[in-house]
N, C-alpha and C positions, 0 to 999 in steps of 0.2 A: 504494500500500500504506500502511495506517495503522500506523505504528510503535508507536502507543500500545496496539494490540490485543495480547492475550496471544499470545506466539509459540507456534506449533504444535510447536516443538522444545524448549520450555523444560525445562531439567533433564536433557536427553539428553546422552549421550556422543557424541563425534565421533572414532571410532576407525577405522572402515572404511566406505566407501561402500556396502558390502553391507547395512548397517543402515538404509539410506534407500530410500524409494519415489520414483518419478519426480516426483511433485508436491511432495515435501519438498525434493528437490534443486533444483527449479525455484524454490521459495520462497526458498532461499538465494541463488540467482542474482539474483532480483528485488531482494532485500534488499541485496545487494552493489551493484547498480546504483544503488539509491536512496541508499545511504550515500555512494557515490562522488560522485553528483550534488550532495549536500549539502556534501561536502567542497570540491568545485570551486567552489561558489557561496558558500562561507564561512558556511554555515548551521550553527550549533552543534548537536551531537547527543550530549549527555552522557548516553547511555542507561545507562551503567554507573557513574554517579557513586558514589564511596565503595566500589567493589568492587575486589577484588584478584585477579590471575591469578598463581599460582605457576608458574614456568617452569623445568622441569628439563631441562638439556642435558647428555647424556652423549656426544653427537656434536657436533662443531664446526658452526657455522652463521654465515652472514652475513644472508641474507634472512629466514629464519624468525625469528631472534631480533629483528632490527630491526623487521620488519613487525608482529610481535605486540606489541612494546613500544609502537610508535607507534600502533597500532590501539587499544590500551587507553587511551593518553593522549588520543586524539581522542574516545573514548567516555566520558571523564571518570574512568576508573579507573587502576589502577596495575598495571604488569607488572613482576614481581619475578624477575630472572634468578638462577638457581641452577645452578652447574656441579657436576659429580659430586664435585669436590674441596671444594666448599662444604658438601656433605651427608654424612650418616653412611652413605648408600648406598655411598659409595666406601670405607667402612671395614667393610662387611659387614652393615649394618642391613637387615633384610628389607624389601622394597618395600611390603609390606602395612602395616608400622609407619609408614613414611614417608607413605603414603597417608592414614592416619587423622590424623596430625599436621597435614599441610599442608591437609587438608580442613577442619580446625577453625580455620585461620587465614585461609582464602581462599574465594572463591566459585567458583573453577575451577582446574584443574591442566592445564598443557600439558607434554608430555614428548616429547623427541626423543632416540631411543635406538637400540640395535641390535636387541634382541629384541622381537618383536611380543607374545610371551607376557608380557613384563614390563609392557607397556601394559595388557593384559587383566587382569593381577593388580592393577595399580594401580587400575583402574576398579572391579574387584570389591570393593575395600575402601575406596573413596572415597565419601563422601556428597555430593560435588559433581561436576559434569561434568568428564570427562577428555577432552582433545583430543590426538590423535596427530599430532605435528609431524613425524614420519618414523620409520619402522622399516626394517629390512632387507627386510620383506615388502611394505609399502605406503606411499604418500605422498598421503593423501587431501586434505590442505589445498592442496597444489600443484594437484591436478586441478581443484578448484573455480576457482582463479585461471585455469587454462588455458581452461576452458569460458567463463568471463566474457570473456576476451580474444577468443575465437572469436566469441562472441555480439556483441560490439561491432564486430568487423570484418565479419561476414557478416549480422547482423540475425536470425539463426536458428541452431539447432543441428540439428534433425531433418532427415535426408536428406543431410547433408553427409558427405564422405568425408575421414577423417584417415588419413595414412600415417605409421607410426612405424618408425624405423630403428635397429638396433643391438641392445643387450642387453635382453632381456625382464625388466627389473629391477623394483624397487618402483614406480618412476614408471610403467612400462608397465602394471603390474597395476592401479594406480588409474585409469589412462586406460581400461583395459578396462571397469572398473566405471562410470566417468563417461560413456563413449560409450554403454554399454548403457542407462543411465538417461535419456540425452538423445536417443535414437533416431538415433544417428549410425552410419555405417559406419566400422569401424576395421580397417585391414589392417596387420599387424605383420610387417615384414621382418626376420627374425632367423636367423642361421645355426644349424645343428645344434649343440646343446649350450648355446645361449644363448636358447632360446625361453622364453616366459613359462610359469609353472607350470600344469600341467593343471587344477589346482584353480581357478585364477583364470579360465581360459577357461570352465570349467563354471559358475562363478559368473556370469560375463558372460552366458552363454546363459540362465541362470535369471532374470536381472534384466531382460532385454531389453524396452525399451519399443518402441512401434510404429516401424518403420523401422530399428531397430538391426541391425547385422550385424558379426560379428567373425570374422576369418580370420587365419591365420598362413601366410606364404610365405617361400621362400628368396630369391627374386629381388627386390632393391630397386626395379628398374625396373617390375616388375609392380605393386608397391605404390604407386609414385609416379604411375602413369598416371591422369590426370584427377582427381588429389586436390585437395581444397580447402585442406587443411592438411598441412604436412610437419612432423614432430616428431622430435627426437632428444635424447639425453642422453649424458653421459660414458660412455666404454667401461669405465673402471675407477673404481668407487665407493669411498668410504671403507671401509677394512678389506680391500680387495682389491689393495693396492699390489704385493704379491709376485707377483700374476698378470698384471701390466701387460704384459709382453712377449708372453705367450701371447694375451692379449686383443687387443692391437693387431694381431697377425697374423690372428686369427680374424675380426675385425670390419673389417678394412681396406677391403673393398669396399662398406661400408654408410655411407660418408660422405655427408652432405648437401652437395651442391655444385651448380655451375651446370648440369652435365649432367643431374642428377636433377631439378632444378627445372624444366627445359624440358619434362619429361614431365607435369608437373602442369598444372592449369588456369592460364590467364594471370593470374588475380587471386588465386592461391594465396598463403597466408601461411605463414611459417616460425616455429616455436616451439622453445624450448630452455629447460629449467627452471633452468639455470645452477647452478654455475659451468661455463663452457665451456672445452674445450681446443681452441683454434683451430688448425686444421691437422690435427686428428685426426677427431673425429666431425662437424665442421662447418668449412667454410672461412671465412676472414676476410671475403671478399667477400659471402658470404651473410649473415653476422652483421650486416654494415654496410649491406646492400643494401635496396632499396625494398620487398622482400617480407617483411622481418624485422619481427616484432612482439614480439621477445624482451624488449626493455626495457619495453615497455608491459605485457607479461606479468609481468615482475618487479614493477612498480608495483602491478599488480592483486593481487599477494599480499596487500598491506595491506588493500585493499578487501574481498577475499574473507574474510580473517581477521576483519575487523570484523563481517561478516555472521554468521560462525560464533559469535563472541563474543556479539553482540547477541541472537542467536536462542537460544543455550543458557543464557546467564547472566542 
């Protein structure tokens, strides 16, 4: 890929994977691979020299913040961290006013927040690209890193089977979208009351590339059978702490452990977007075992984010 060519995504927002076509998603994956290769070989790639990314964080973060800051640094630009306490948003300023001001100072805006509607409003009033670093509804930047990790491990995406276990949350929603775009089979094992939103499943059906198949089941063993990828996430996300005891009880049988792994293909890999609660949704032995690609997946956040930034900005 010639990075000097005009990006097919220049000036676009990255809010939901429903906004992208399979070839556009493939472009981002190829760009992430190329930028990772350059990084590993020590080849400079200051594609965003002199550019600034304003980063609004209303939800705490380790990986999203650090990976985007380092990504901008590697690309020759500046990532500027802004917590809600640093901004007038925290004192009642309308999000549309913040959008207009930050867009006049920077070439892109990243936001990690609770309300998906807030991201949409920010994008509506921003003249520069807006990137969704996570909302309660979706986590599209994570999904790109996930697909990059699977592609590195398996050499392809189309035709593979991913099994997801636990809460049908924002991560699960973006995996539905990503698997649909990539032609993968996704089986989500979720108990009643914790299934992904019907809207997300309908979106996945509408987006499906060749080979894609999306189903929801109750039985985690059914989902794990002959899977190429096992994926899980925390059972209690930020803002749900009061529900923790109820969630632990409901999701108890959906832990990714040795018994579940034995049902998957012998060369299956295990993913988790982190942070992990070892002993709850995943065992320590699986986290540290030979099938785990969890920390490679975490590193790939940076490379995936570089691709998003380079393509949009």
